[in-house]
C-alpha positions, 0 to 999 in steps of 0.5 A, a space after each residue: 493508528 496510535 498505540 499506548 507506547 507512542 508508535 504509529 503504523 504507516 501504510 504504503 500501497 504500490 499499484 502495478 500491472 503485476 506482482 512482479 512489478 510491485 515487488 520490484 518497486 519495493 526493492 528499487 525504492 529501498 523500502 525495506 531499508 525504511 523499515 517496511 514489510 509486506 502487510 498482507 496479500 498481494 492481489 488484484 484490486 479495483 480502486 474506487 474513490 468516494 467523494 460527497 457520496 459519489 463513487 468514481 472507479 479510478 483504474 479501468 482494469 484491476 491492477 495488482 496492489 501490494 501494501 506494506 507497513 512500518 511502525 514509526 515512533 512519535 
């Protein structure tokens, strides 16, 4: 996603069994120091990948997804 001021937005999603584990990874990876912040609600997700019109469920049980975003200058 590009903006007229040459800023792009980058997203990173962490999947974990619990929201506490996802947020612990955020801290352990030092993502705040890299400019990331939470992009929305943390919650249970099912993940499907679509290739050539076919959908495949990637995880057996729903996992918690925490998505983070940061703005980068280009």
